[in-house]
Structure formats: C-alpha cells, structure tokens
TIRO-2110 file (N, C-alpha, C; in Angstrom, 1 decimal):
// TIRO-2110
0.8, -1.2, 0.0, N, 1, A
0.0, 0.0, 0.0, CA, 1, A
0.9, 1.2, 0.0, C, 1, A
0.5, 2.2, -0.7, N, 2, A
1.2, 3.5, -0.8, CA, 2, A
1.1, 4.3, 0.4, C, 2, A
2.2, 5.0, 0.8, N, 3, A
2.2, 5.8, 2.0, CA, 3, A
1.1, 7.0, 1.8, C, 3, A
1.0, 7.5, 0.6, N, 4, A
0.1, 8.6, 0.4, CA, 4, A
-1.4, 8.2, 0.6, C, 4, A
-1.7, 6.9, 0.4, N, 5, A
-3.0, 6.5, 0.5, CA, 5, A
-3.4, 6.0, 1.9, C, 5, A
-2.4, 6.0, 2.8, N, 6, A
-2.6, 5.5, 4.2, CA, 6, A
-3.2, 6.7, 5.0, C, 6, A
-4.0, 6.4, 6.0, N, 7, A
-4.5, 7.3, 6.9, CA, 7, A
-3.4, 7.7, 7.9, C, 7, A
-3.5, 8.9, 8.5, N, 8, A
-2.5, 9.3, 9.5, CA, 8, A
-2.4, 8.3, 10.6, C, 8, A
-3.5, 7.8, 11.1, N, 9, A
-3.5, 6.9, 12.2, CA, 9, A
-2.7, 5.6, 11.9, C, 9, A
-2.9, 5.1, 10.6, N, 10, A
-2.2, 4.0, 10.2, CA, 10, A
-0.7, 4.2, 10.2, C, 10, A
-0.3, 5.4, 9.7, N, 11, A
1.1, 5.8, 9.6, CA, 11, A
1.7, 5.9, 11.0, C, 11, A
1.0, 6.5, 11.9, N, 12, A
1.5, 6.6, 13.3, CA, 12, A
1.6, 5.3, 14.0, C, 12, A
0.9, 4.3, 13.5, N, 13, A
1.0, 3.0, 14.2, CA, 13, A
2.2, 2.2, 13.7, C, 13, A
2.9, 2.6, 12.6, N, 14, A
4.0, 1.9, 12.1, CA, 14, A
5.3, 2.4, 12.7, C, 14, A
6.2, 1.5, 12.8, N, 15, A
7.6, 1.8, 13.4, CA, 15, A
8.3, 2.6, 12.3, C, 15, A
9.4, 3.3, 12.7, N, 16, A
10.2, 4.0, 11.8, CA, 16, A
10.8, 3.1, 10.8, C, 16, A
11.2, 1.8, 11.2, N, 17, A
11.8, 0.9, 10.3, CA, 17, A
10.7, 0.5, 9.2, C, 17, A
9.5, 0.3, 9.6, N, 18, A
8.5, -0.1, 8.7, CA, 18, A
8.2, 1.0, 7.7, C, 18, A
8.2, 2.2, 8.2, N, 19, A
8.0, 3.4, 7.3, CA, 19, A
9.2, 3.5, 6.3, C, 19, A
10.4, 3.2, 6.8, N, 20, A
11.6, 3.2, 5.9, CA, 20, A
11.4, 2.2, 4.8, C, 20, A
11.0, 1.0, 5.2, N, 21, A
10.8, 0.0, 4.2, CA, 21, A
9.8, 0.5, 3.1, C, 21, A
8.7, 1.0, 3.5, N, 22, A
7.7, 1.5, 2.6, CA, 22, A
8.2, 2.7, 1.7, C, 22, A
9.0, 3.6, 2.3, N, 23, A
9.6, 4.7, 1.5, CA, 23, A
10.5, 4.2, 0.5, C, 23, A
11.5, 3.3, 0.9, N, 24, A
12.4, 2.8, -0.1, CA, 24, A
11.8, 1.9, -1.2, C, 24, A
10.7, 1.2, -0.8, N, 25, A
10.0, 0.4, -1.8, CA, 25, A
9.2, 1.3, -2.8, C, 25, A
8.6, 2.3, -2.2, N, 26, A
7.8, 3.2, -3.1, CA, 26, A
8.6, 4.1, -4.0, C, 26, A
9.7, 4.7, -3.4, N, 27, A
10.5, 5.6, -4.2, CA, 27, A
11.4, 4.9, -5.2, C, 27, A
11.7, 3.6, -4.9, N, 28, A
12.6, 2.8, -5.8, CA, 28, A
13.9, 3.4, -6.0, C, 28, A
14.4, 4.1, -5.0, N, 29, A
15.8, 4.7, -5.1, CA, 29, A
16.5, 4.6, -3.7, C, 29, A
17.8, 4.6, -3.7, N, 30, A
18.6, 4.6, -2.5, CA, 30, A
18.5, 6.0, -1.9, C, 30, A
18.6, 5.9, -0.5, N, 31, A
18.5, 7.2, 0.2, CA, 31, A
19.5, 7.2, 1.4, C, 31, A
20.0, 8.3, 1.8, N, 32, A
20.8, 8.4, 3.0, CA, 32, A
20.0, 8.5, 4.2, C, 32, A
20.6, 8.3, 5.4, N, 33, A
19.9, 8.2, 6.6, CA, 33, A
19.1, 9.5, 6.9, C, 33, A
19.7, 10.6, 6.7, N, 34, A
19.1, 11.9, 7.1, CA, 34, A
17.8, 12.1, 6.2, C, 34, A
18.0, 11.8, 4.9, N, 35, A
16.8, 12.1, 4.0, CA, 35, A
15.7, 11.1, 4.3, C, 35, A
16.0, 9.9, 4.6, N, 36, A
14.9, 9.0, 5.0, CA, 36, A
14.2, 9.5, 6.3, C, 36, A
15.0, 9.9, 7.3, N, 37, A
14.3, 10.3, 8.5, CA, 37, A
13.6, 11.6, 8.4, C, 37, A
14.1, 12.5, 7.5, N, 38, A
13.4, 13.7, 7.3, CA, 38, A
12.0, 13.5, 6.7, C, 38, A
12.0, 12.5, 5.8, N, 39, A
10.7, 12.1, 5.2, CA, 39, A
9.7, 11.5, 6.2, C, 39, A
10.3, 10.7, 7.1, N, 40, A
9.4, 10.1, 8.2, CA, 40, A
8.9, 11.2, 9.1, C, 40, A
9.8, 12.1, 9.5, N, 41, A
9.4, 13.3, 10.4, CA, 41, A
8.3, 14.1, 9.7, C, 41, A
8.4, 14.3, 8.4, N, 42, A
7.4, 15.1, 7.6, CA, 42, A
6.1, 14.3, 7.6, C, 42, A
6.2, 13.0, 7.3, N, 43, A
5.0, 12.2, 7.2, CA, 43, A
4.2, 12.1, 8.5, C, 43, A
4.9, 12.0, 9.6, N, 44, A
4.3, 11.9, 10.9, CA, 44, A
4.0, 13.3, 11.6, C, 44, A
4.4, 14.3, 10.9, N, 45, A
4.2, 15.7, 11.4, CA, 45, A
4.9, 15.9, 12.8, C, 45, A
6.2, 15.4, 12.8, N, 46, A
7.0, 15.5, 14.0, CA, 46, A
7.8, 16.8, 14.0, C, 46, A
8.3, 17.2, 15.1, N, 47, A
9.1, 18.5, 15.1, CA, 47, A
10.6, 18.2, 14.7, C, 47, A
11.3, 19.3, 14.4, N, 48, A
12.7, 19.2, 14.1, CA, 48, A
13.5, 18.7, 15.2, C, 48, A
13.1, 19.0, 16.4, N, 49, A
13.7, 18.6, 17.6, CA, 49, A
13.7, 17.0, 17.7, C, 49, A
12.6, 16.5, 17.3, N, 50, A
12.5, 15.0, 17.2, CA, 50, A
13.5, 14.4, 16.3, C, 50, A
13.6, 15.1, 15.1, N, 51, A
14.6, 14.7, 14.1, CA, 51, A
16.0, 14.7, 14.8, C, 51, A
16.4, 15.8, 15.4, N, 52, A
17.7, 15.9, 16.0, CA, 52, A
18.0, 14.9, 17.1, C, 52, A
17.0, 14.7, 17.9, N, 53, A
17.1, 13.8, 19.1, CA, 53, A
17.1, 12.3, 18.8, C, 53, A
16.5, 11.9, 17.7, N, 54, A
16.3, 10.5, 17.4, CA, 54, A
17.0, 10.0, 16.2, C, 54, A
17.7, 10.8, 15.4, N, 55, A
18.3, 10.3, 14.2, CA, 55, A
19.4, 9.3, 14.5, C, 55, A
20.1, 9.4, 15.6, N, 56, A
21.1, 8.4, 16.0, CA, 56, A
20.5, 7.1, 16.3, C, 56, A
19.4, 7.1, 17.0, N, 57, A
18.7, 5.8, 17.3, CA, 57, A
18.1, 5.2, 16.0, C, 57, A
17.6, 6.1, 15.1, N, 58, A
17.1, 5.6, 13.9, CA, 58, A
18.2, 4.9, 13.1, C, 58, A
19.3, 5.5, 13.0, N, 59, A
20.4, 4.9, 12.2, CA, 59, A
20.8, 3.5, 12.8, C, 59, A
20.9, 3.5, 14.1, N, 60, A
21.2, 2.2, 14.8, CA, 60, A
20.1, 1.1, 14.5, C, 60, A
18.9, 1.5, 14.5, N, 61, A
17.8, 0.6, 14.2, CA, 61, A
17.9, 0.0, 12.8, C, 61, A
18.3, 0.9, 11.8, N, 62, A
18.5, 0.4, 10.5, CA, 62, A
19.6, -0.6, 10.3, C, 62, A
20.7, -0.4, 11.1, N, 63, A
21.8, -1.3, 11.0, CA, 63, A
21.5, -2.6, 11.5, C, 63, A
20.5, -2.7, 12.4, N, 64, A
20.2, -4.0, 13.0, CA, 64, A
19.1, -4.8, 12.3, C, 64, A
18.5, -4.1, 11.3, N, 65, A
17.3, -4.7, 10.6, CA, 65, A
17.8, -5.3, 9.3, C, 65, A
17.6, -6.6, 9.2, N, 66, A
18.1, -7.4, 8.0, CA, 66, A
17.4, -7.0, 6.7, C, 66, A
16.4, -6.2, 6.7, N, 67, A
15.7, -5.8, 5.5, CA, 67, A
16.5, -4.8, 4.7, C, 67, A
17.4, -4.1, 5.4, N, 68, A
18.1, -3.0, 4.8, CA, 68, A
19.6, -3.3, 4.7, C, 68, A
20.2, -2.6, 3.7, N, 69, A
21.6, -2.8, 3.5, CA, 69, A
22.2, -1.4, 3.3, C, 69, A
23.3, -1.1, 4.0, N, 70, A
24.0, 0.2, 3.8, CA, 70, A
25.1, 0.0, 2.7, C, 70, A
25.0, 0.8, 1.7, N, 71, A
25.9, 0.6, 0.6, CA, 71, A
27.1, 1.5, 0.7, C, 71, A
28.1, 1.2, -0.1, N, 72, A
29.4, 1.9, 0.0, CA, 72, A
29.2, 3.4, -0.1, C, 72, A
28.2, 3.9, -0.8, N, 73, A
28.1, 5.4, -1.0, CA, 73, A
27.3, 6.0, 0.2, C, 73, A
27.1, 5.2, 1.2, N, 74, A
26.4, 5.7, 2.4, CA, 74, A
24.9, 5.8, 2.3, C, 74, A
24.4, 5.2, 1.3, N, 75, A
22.9, 5.2, 1.2, CA, 75, A
22.3, 3.8, 1.5, C, 75, A
21.1, 3.9, 2.0, N, 76, A
20.4, 2.7, 2.3, CA, 76, A
19.5, 2.2, 1.2, C, 76, A
19.4, 0.9, 1.1, N, 77, A
18.5, 0.3, 0.1, CA, 77, A
17.9, -1.0, 0.7, C, 77, A
16.9, -1.5, 0.0, N, 78, A
16.4, -2.8, 0.5, CA, 78, A
17.3, -3.9, 0.1, C, 78, A
17.6, -4.8, 1.0, N, 79, A
18.5, -5.9, 0.8, CA, 79, A
18.0, -6.8, -0.3, C, 79, A
16.7, -6.9, -0.5, N, 80, A
16.1, -7.8, -1.5, CA, 80, A
16.5, -7.3, -2.9, C, 80, A
16.9, -6.1, -3.1, N, 81, A
17.3, -5.6, -4.4, CA, 81, A
18.8, -5.9, -4.7, C, 81, A
19.5, -6.5, -3.8, N, 82, A
20.9, -6.8, -4.0, CA, 82, A
21.2, -8.3, -3.9, C, 82, A
22.0, -8.8, -4.8, N, 83, A
22.3, -10.2, -4.8, CA, 83, A
23.2, -10.5, -3.6, C, 83, A
23.0, -11.8, -3.2, N, 84, A
23.8, -12.2, -2.1, CA, 84, A
25.3, -12.4, -2.5, C, 84, A
25.6, -12.6, -3.8, N, 85, A
27.0, -12.7, -4.3, CA, 85, A
27.7, -11.4, -3.9, C, 85, A
27.1, -10.2, -4.1, N, 86, A
27.8, -9.0, -3.8, CA, 86, A
28.1, -8.9, -2.3, C, 86, A
27.1, -9.2, -1.5, N, 87, A
27.3, -9.1, -0.1, CA, 87, A
28.4, -10.1, 0.4, C, 87, A
28.3, -11.3, -0.1, N, 88, A
29.3, -12.3, 0.3, CA, 88, A
30.7, -11.9, -0.2, C, 88, A
30.8, -11.4, -1.4, N, 89, A
32.1, -11.0, -1.9, CA, 89, A
32.7, -9.9, -1.0, C, 89, A
31.9, -9.0, -0.6, N, 90, A
32.4, -7.9, 0.3, CA, 90, A
32.9, -8.5, 1.6, C, 90, A
32.2, -9.5, 2.2, N, 91, A
32.6, -10.1, 3.4, CA, 91, A
33.8, -10.9, 3.3, C, 91, A
34.0, -11.6, 2.1, N, 92, A
35.2, -12.3, 1.9, CA, 92, A
36.4, -11.4, 1.8, C, 92, A
36.3, -10.3, 1.1, N, 93, A
37.4, -9.3, 1.0, CA, 93, A
37.8, -8.8, 2.4, C, 93, A
36.8, -8.5, 3.2, N, 94, A
37.1, -8.0, 4.6, CA, 94, A
37.8, -9.1, 5.4, C, 94, A
37.4, -10.4, 5.3, N, 95, A
38.0, -11.5, 6.0, CA, 95, A
39.5, -11.6, 5.6, C, 95, A
39.8, -11.5, 4.3, N, 96, A
41.1, -11.6, 3.8, CA, 96, A
42.0, -10.5, 4.4, C, 96, A
41.4, -9.3, 4.4, N, 97, A
42.1, -8.2, 5.0, CA, 97, A
42.4, -8.4, 6.4, C, 97, A
41.4, -8.9, 7.2, N, 98, A
41.6, -9.2, 8.6, CA, 98, A
42.7, -10.2, 8.8, C, 98, A
42.8, -11.3, 8.0, N, 99, A
43.8, -12.3, 8.1, CA, 99, A
45.2, -11.7, 7.9, C, 99, A
45.3, -10.7, 7.0, N, 100, A
46.6, -10.1, 6.8, CA, 100, A
47.0, -9.3, 8.1, C, 100, A
46.0, -8.6, 8.6, N, 101, A
46.3, -7.8, 9.8, CA, 101, A
46.7, -8.7, 11.0, C, 101, A
45.9, -9.8, 11.2, N, 102, A
46.3, -10.8, 12.2, CA, 102, A
47.7, -11.3, 12.1, C, 102, A
48.1, -11.6, 10.8, N, 103, A
49.4, -12.1, 10.6, CA, 103, A
50.5, -11.1, 11.0, C, 103, A
50.2, -9.8, 10.6, N, 104, A
51.2, -8.8, 11.0, CA, 104, A
51.3, -8.7, 12.5, C, 104, A
50.1, -8.7, 13.2, N, 105, A
50.1, -8.6, 14.7, CA, 105, A
50.9, -9.8, 15.3, C, 105, A
50.7, -11.0, 14.8, N, 106, A
51.4, -12.2, 15.3, CA, 106, A
52.9, -12.0, 15.1, C, 106, A
53.4, -11.5, 14.0, N, 107, A
54.8, -11.2, 13.7, CA, 107, A
55.3, -10.2, 14.8, C, 107, A
54.5, -9.2, 15.0, N, 108, A
55.0, -8.2, 16.0, CA, 108, A
55.1, -8.7, 17.4, C, 108, A
54.2, -9.6, 17.8, N, 109, A
54.2, -10.2, 19.1, CA, 109, A
55.4, -11.1, 19.2, C, 109, A
55.8, -11.9, 18.2, N, 110, A
57.0, -12.7, 18.2, CA, 110, A
58.2, -11.9, 18.4, C, 110, A
58.3, -10.7, 17.7, N, 111, A
59.4, -9.8, 17.8, CA, 111, A
59.5, -9.3, 19.3, C, 111, A
58.4, -9.0, 19.9, N, 112, A
58.4, -8.5, 21.2, CA, 112, A
58.9, -9.6, 22.2, C, 112, A
58.4, -10.8, 21.9, N, 113, A
58.8, -11.9, 22.8, CA, 113, A
60.3, -12.1, 22.7, C, 113, A
60.9, -12.0, 21.5, N, 114, A
62.3, -12.2, 21.3, CA, 114, A
63.1, -11.1, 22.1, C, 114, A
62.6, -9.9, 22.1, N, 115, A
63.2, -8.8, 22.8, CA, 115, A
63.1, -9.0, 24.3, C, 115, A
62.0, -9.6, 24.8, N, 116, A
61.8, -9.8, 26.2, CA, 116, A
62.8, -10.8, 26.8, C, 116, A
63.2, -11.8, 25.9, N, 117, A
64.2, -12.8, 26.4, CA, 117, A
65.5, -12.2, 26.8, C, 117, A
65.8, -11.0, 26.3, N, 118, A
67.1, -10.4, 26.7, CA, 118, A
67.1, -9.8, 28.1, C, 118, A
65.9, -9.6, 28.7, N, 119, A
65.8, -9.0, 30.0, CA, 119, A
66.1, -10.0, 31.1, C, 119, A
66.9, -9.6, 32.1, N, 120, A
67.2, -10.5, 33.2, CA, 120, A
66.2, -10.4, 34.3, C, 120, A
65.5, -11.4, 34.6, N, 121, A
64.4, -11.4, 35.5, CA, 121, A
64.9, -11.1, 36.9, C, 121, A
66.0, -11.5, 37.3, N, 122, A
66.6, -11.3, 38.6, CA, 122, A
66.8, -9.8, 38.9, C, 122, A
67.2, -9.1, 37.9, N, 123, A
67.5, -7.7, 38.1, CA, 123, A
66.2, -6.9, 38.5, C, 123, A
65.1, -7.3, 37.8, N, 124, A
63.8, -6.6, 38.1, CA, 124, A
63.3, -7.0, 39.5, C, 124, A
63.6, -8.2, 39.9, N, 125, A
63.1, -8.6, 41.2, CA, 125, A
63.8, -7.8, 42.3, C, 125, A
65.1, -7.7, 42.2, N, 126, A
65.9, -6.9, 43.2, CA, 126, A
65.4, -5.5, 43.3, C, 126, A
65.1, -4.8, 42.2, N, 127, A
64.6, -3.5, 42.3, CA, 127, A
63.3, -3.4, 43.0, C, 127, A
62.5, -4.4, 42.9, N, 128, A
61.2, -4.4, 43.6, CA, 128, A
61.4, -4.6, 45.1, C, 128, A
62.4, -5.4, 45.5, N, 129, A
62.7, -5.6, 46.9, CA, 129, A
63.1, -4.3, 47.5, C, 129, A
63.9, -3.5, 46.8, N, 130, A
64.4, -2.2, 47.4, CA, 130, A
63.2, -1.3, 47.6, C, 130, A
62.3, -1.3, 46.7, N, 131, A
61.2, -0.4, 46.8, CA, 131, A
60.2, -0.7, 47.9, C, 131, A
60.2, -2.0, 48.2, N, 132, A
59.2, -2.5, 49.3, CA, 132, A
59.8, -2.5, 50.7, C, 132, A
61.1, -2.2, 50.9, N, 133, A
61.7, -2.3, 52.2, CA, 133, A
61.2, -1.3, 53.2, C, 133, A
60.7, -0.2, 52.7, N, 134, A
60.2, 0.9, 53.6, CA, 134, A
58.7, 0.8, 53.9, C, 134, A
58.0, -0.2, 53.3, N, 135, A
56.6, -0.4, 53.6, CA, 135, A
56.4, -0.9, 55.0, C, 135, A
55.3, -0.5, 55.6, N, 136, A
54.9, -0.9, 56.9, CA, 136, A
53.5, -1.5, 56.9, C, 136, A
53.3, -2.6, 57.5, N, 137, A
52.0, -3.2, 57.6, CA, 137, A
51.3, -2.6, 58.8, C, 137, A
50.1, -2.1, 58.6, N, 138, A
49.3, -1.5, 59.7, CA, 138, A
48.1, -2.4, 59.9, C, 138, A
47.9, -2.7, 61.2, N, 139, A
46.7, -3.5, 61.6, CA, 139, A
45.5, -2.6, 61.5, C, 139, A
44.3, -3.2, 61.3, N, 140, A
43.1, -2.5, 61.2, CA, 140, A
42.8, -1.7, 62.5, C, 140, A
43.1, -2.3, 63.7, N, 141, A
42.9, -1.6, 65.0, CA, 141, A
43.7, -0.3, 65.0, C, 141, A
45.0, -0.4, 64.6, N, 142, A
45.8, 0.8, 64.6, CA, 142, A
45.3, 1.9, 63.6, C, 142, A
44.8, 1.4, 62.5, N, 143, A
44.2, 2.4, 61.5, CA, 143, A
43.0, 3.1, 62.1, C, 143, A
42.2, 2.4, 62.9, N, 144, A
41.0, 3.1, 63.5, CA, 144, A
41.5, 4.1, 64.6, C, 144, A
42.5, 3.8, 65.3, N, 145, A
43.1, 4.7, 66.3, CA, 145, A
43.6, 6.0, 65.7, C, 145, A
44.2, 5.9, 64.6, N, 146, A
44.7, 7.1, 63.9, CA, 146, A
43.6, 8.0, 63.5, C, 146, A
42.4, 7.5, 63.1, N, 147, A
41.3, 8.3, 62.6, CA, 147, A
40.7, 9.0, 63.8, C, 147, A
END
C-alpha cells in the first residue's frame, strides 16, 4: 500500500523501520539516513527537535534490521534488491584483509617476545625488593586509632 493512501492513524502505528521499508520500496531509489528520517518526520508531522534527538537511534535501528543494506556510498536500500553474491564478496574481502592484519600482529608479538628474552628477571626482582623495604603493615585496629 502506498504511503500517500494511508490514513494518518495507520502511519503513526508503524515503526520508523516499517516506514523506511515503505519509503524505499515506493521511491525505488537509494537514500541516505538523514533524507529517510526527514521524510518520516514530515509524514508523521513531528518536530525538528524529534529529528535531531532521534536520528542516531534511527540509524542504529536500520543497521540491526536485516531488510536494509548500507551501501558503499552511504545510502540505504532494500536488501532484496541486492544479490547475495555482492554481499558475500564484500565479506570475503574483509576477511582476507583481517587475516593479513592478524598475521602482522602475530609477527609483532613474536618480535616483542624475542626482545623480552634479553631482560634478566633477577634484576627486576631486586629493584622491587628495594622499593618495598620501607613499607609498613598497619593493623586495622591501629588504623582506627589514627582516625
């Protein structure tokens, strides 16, 4: 059903995500977050303050809804309009990139471990003993007397 043909009461009973779905389906074009939410605010006769206060939550709700996909150009579209091959290909590319990063991190950790082997553990321990020699243990009763 077209948004224009719906009664105001029906529109107000829909969630922002449902209205977004109807807008994207009806307009048959991709839209950015702000433009979608401006349309929703206009349709529901909401204030500009509502727009400013809720646009962050609106964006978050779109990211968690599987009906929508955020494209590289920063615009939202219906997931049903996009093949799963494109989505999968993007995920594979990201995974390959992550594997490269993990490999680099592992190499860095190995280098750090090699450098750590050069440190003499006994020297560090002796320094700690010197720092602790002036410490005094205070009993709880003594602490209460001081206060």
